[in-house]
N, C-alpha and C positions, 0 to 999 in steps of 0.2 A: 680487267687489267691486261695490258698488252703483254705478249710473251717476252720474257726477260732476254735482253740481248748481251747481258753483262757475263763475261766468262766467270764460271763458278771456281775460280782458283782458291785453294786452300790458303788461308792467311795463317802465318806461324809466328811464334815468339821471336824466331830468328829475323823475320822481316821487321818486327818492331825494333830489334837492336840495330838493324841496318839503317832504319829510318832515323833513329836517335843519332847516328853518325852523320848521316846526310844533312840533318837539320841543325847540327852544331854551328852556331855562329850566324844561322839564318833566321830562326825564330827565337822568341824570348822563352827563358826558363821562368814561368810564372810563379808567384808566390803562393804558399799554403799558410793561412794565418788563422789562429784560433778565434772563434767569435763568442765572446762572453755573453752577449744578448741571446744568440740562438741556443747556447749551451744552458743558460738559465731556464729558457723557455721549455727546452725539451728534457731537461734532466740528465742529458748526456754531455759529452765533451765534443763539441762540434767545431770543425775547422773548414774554411772556404777556400777551394782552389780557384784562384782569380784568373781564369782564361780570358775574362773581360779586358784584361790589361794587355792581351797578346796584340802582336801587330795586326793591323786591320780591325782591331777590336773584338776579335772572335777566334775561337779555337780552330777554325777551318783552315787557317793558313798552314797548319801542320800537314794535314793530308794533301792539300794542293801542292805545296812546295816539295813534299816528299815524291808525289807522282811526276811532276815536272822534272825533278832532278834525276829520275830514274830513266828518263828518255834519252835515247842515243842522239848525237847531234843531228843525224840525217832526219830522224823522226821528228825531232823538236823543230826543225826548219820548216816542216809542213804546218806547224801551228797546233793549237789546241782549241777545243770547243767543249762548253759545258752548258747546263741548264741549272737555273737557280732562281729562288725567290728573293735573293740578295746576298746573303752572306757567303756562300760557296762561291758565287760568282766574283765577289770582291776578292776573295782570297785567290782564286785562280788568276784573276787580272793582275793583282799584285805580284805573285809568285812568277807569272810569265813575264812581266815587265823586268823583274830583277834578273832574269835569265836571257832577256832579249828574244823571247818567244812570242810569235803573234798569237793573240787570243780572241776568241769570239764568244760572247755569253748570251744565251737565249733566256729571256725572262718573261714571265706572264705579264699581262697588260696592267695588272693591278700592283706590280712589285713596288716596294718601298722606294720613294723618290730619293731619300737620303742615300740608300745603298746603291741605287742606280747611278746617281751622281758620282759616288765615289769610284764605282767600276770605271766610268768613262775617264775620271782623272788619272787612273792608272793605264790608260791607253787601250783599253779593250773595246772591241766593236760590239755594240748592243744590237740584239735582235729581239723584237717584242713579238711574242706569239702565245696564243691560248689564254684561257681565263684562270689557269691554276699551274701549279708545278708539273703535274703529270702531263698536261698538254705541251708545256714547253719542253719537257724532257723528250717526249716522242719526236718533236721537231729537231731537237739537237742530234738525235741519232740519225735522222735523215740527212741533215747537213753534213755530219761527219762522214757518212758513207759516200756523199757527193763530192766533197772536197778533199778527202784524204786526210783531214785533220785528226788528231788523236782526241778521242772522247774521254773527258775526265768526269766520271759520274760523282754525284754529290755524296754518295754513301755506300754505293755497291762496288767500288773499285778496290781490289785488295791492297794496293799501295796507298790509297787514301785511308783505308781502315788502319793500316799499319802506322801511318803518320799520327792518326788520332790516338793510337795506342801509346804513344810516347807520353801522354798525360798520366796514364797509370803508372808508368815507369817512374816518373817524377814523384807522383804521390807516395809511392812506396819507399822511394829514397828518403823522402822528408818524414813520413810517418808510417814506418813498417809495422807498427802495432795497430794500424787501422782495423776496425771491425765492420764498417758499412760505408759503401759509397752510393750517393745518390747522384744520378746522371740523367740529364735531359734526353729525351728521344724524339727525333723527327723520323727520318728514314732509318736510323739505326747504325749509321757509321761510327759515330762517337762512342756509343756503348759497346758495340762489337769489339773495337780496338782495346779499349780500356778493360772490359771484362776478360778478354783473352789473356792480357798480361797479368791482371790480378789474380785470376784462378790458376795460372801457371805457377806463380810465385807462392800463393797462399790460398788454397781452395776453401778455407774456412771463412774468408772475407766474403760478406754478403754484398752483391751488387744489384742495386734496384733502379729500375728505369721509371722516369716520370714523364707522363703526358697530360694534357688537358682534356676536359670532357668534349671539347670542340675538335681536337686533333688526335682522336682515339684510335687511328688506324692500326699502329703497331700494337697497341694494347690489345685489340680484338684479334689480330693475327696470333699474337703471341700466346693468348689464353685459348685459342682454338687450335693451336699447333698446326696451322695450315695458312697458305698464302691466298688472301682473297681481297678484293677490292672494297674499301670503306669509304664512303663519302666524307669529305671534310666540310664541316660547318664554318660559318664566318667566325674568324678568329683574329686577335691582335697579336698572337704568337705566331707570325709567318714563318719563322724558322723552324716550326714543328709541323707545318702543314703539308701534308703529302703522304703517300703510301710507301711501301718498302719493297725489298726485293728478297729472293730466297736466301742468298748468301748471308744476309743480315739476320733473317728469321732463324736460320739454322744455327748461326753463332749464338744468337740470344737464348734459344732453347737449350743450348749446351752449356753456356757460361753465366747466364743472368739469372738471378734467384727469383725475381719477380718484377712486374711492371704494374704501376698503380696510377690512377687518375686523380688529378686535383681539379678544383672548380675554376673554370675559365674566368668567372667573374671575380675571382680573388687575386688575379695577377696584378692589377693596378695597386691594390693595397700592399702586395709583396714588394713591388718596385718602391713604393713609398716608404715602407718599413725599411728596406735596405738603404735607401738614401739617408733616412734619419739616423739609423743605428749603426751602419757600416761606413757611411760618408762615401759610398760609391753608387754609380748608376749601372743598372742592368737593364737589358731588353726583355720584353716578355718571355721570350723562348729561354733566356738565360737565367731567369728567376725562379723556375719551376721547382727546383731543390729547396730553396728557401721557403717557397709557398707551400710545399708539401709539410714542412715542419710547422709553419704558422697554422696551417689548417688540420694538423694532427692526423695526417693520413697514414703515418708509419709509427709503429710503437718501438721505442728503444728502451734497453736497459740502463740504469743509472751509470754503469761503469763503461758503457760502449763508447768508442771513438768513432765519430762520424765524419765523413768528408762530402761536402756539397761542392760539386762541380758547377762554378758560375761560368757559363759558356759563352756569354757575349754581352757587348755593351751598346750596339748599334741601334739605339732607340730613336724613333721618329721625333724630331723636336716639337711637333704639335702635340703628340701623346704625352711627352715629358711635360710640356706646359700645362697640359690638363691635369696631369698628376699633382704638380706643384700647386 
């Protein structure tokens, strides 16, 4: 793994409160709704935080918008650059367009055509580089150093983490008696921010991260308590495909109770189940919390109140067609 170039700035609860103020009127306050079907299946009381209904169809608009809003006018004028398998790039492109900031997005050559097309529609310049996220990310660092644009890392930027942490703020506003949160993990920005806020307000709430057997990099790093590179297998959950950074691992080791794996080949069934029972569409990376319950990967007590973060809905049309 290349040496991290991300400043290891401490993320604080105050930064999440500041992000909440910046994001007011910019991003949606998504709904938290009880799922009778998941509750019946698990024996607990399960609610879903529908970040899939967020602007751009994914939670990442929170972190991207917060990071761009934190830039001074002089810095913003030099533009922003990021690397992404799709969703983070989409969020940066949208947030930059809203602020009139030039944006460049580096994507691996196999990136989702749907997400790439949406990035272009928001006016971002697309750069294709590498076979995976890690290679695209290395190239984005080089371009940022060359052009003077501000690098917005997908998950290891403190302001991005703080923006994602506003989800935890909303969850506890709506369900302060929550007992367990199930959160998807790719690089770890989402769970870093959520877990920081949750544990600050109520350390007794369990925060559990979910990855698939094909995207198990964070799982391996977390359980080994050290940062090392883990090859990513072929996966339909492109939003979870990649390794992590020290800041995310450190926060997870401090604030996250466990990271568990679900079966990759159960993702399509989970998407189908959600469509049939919740009447909503989730992408593979966004459905892992539902899949964890369907696959009975986590044990719940009958009186526990569970929150599943449904993180995104940007599914490729050909994959959705296959599911249907």
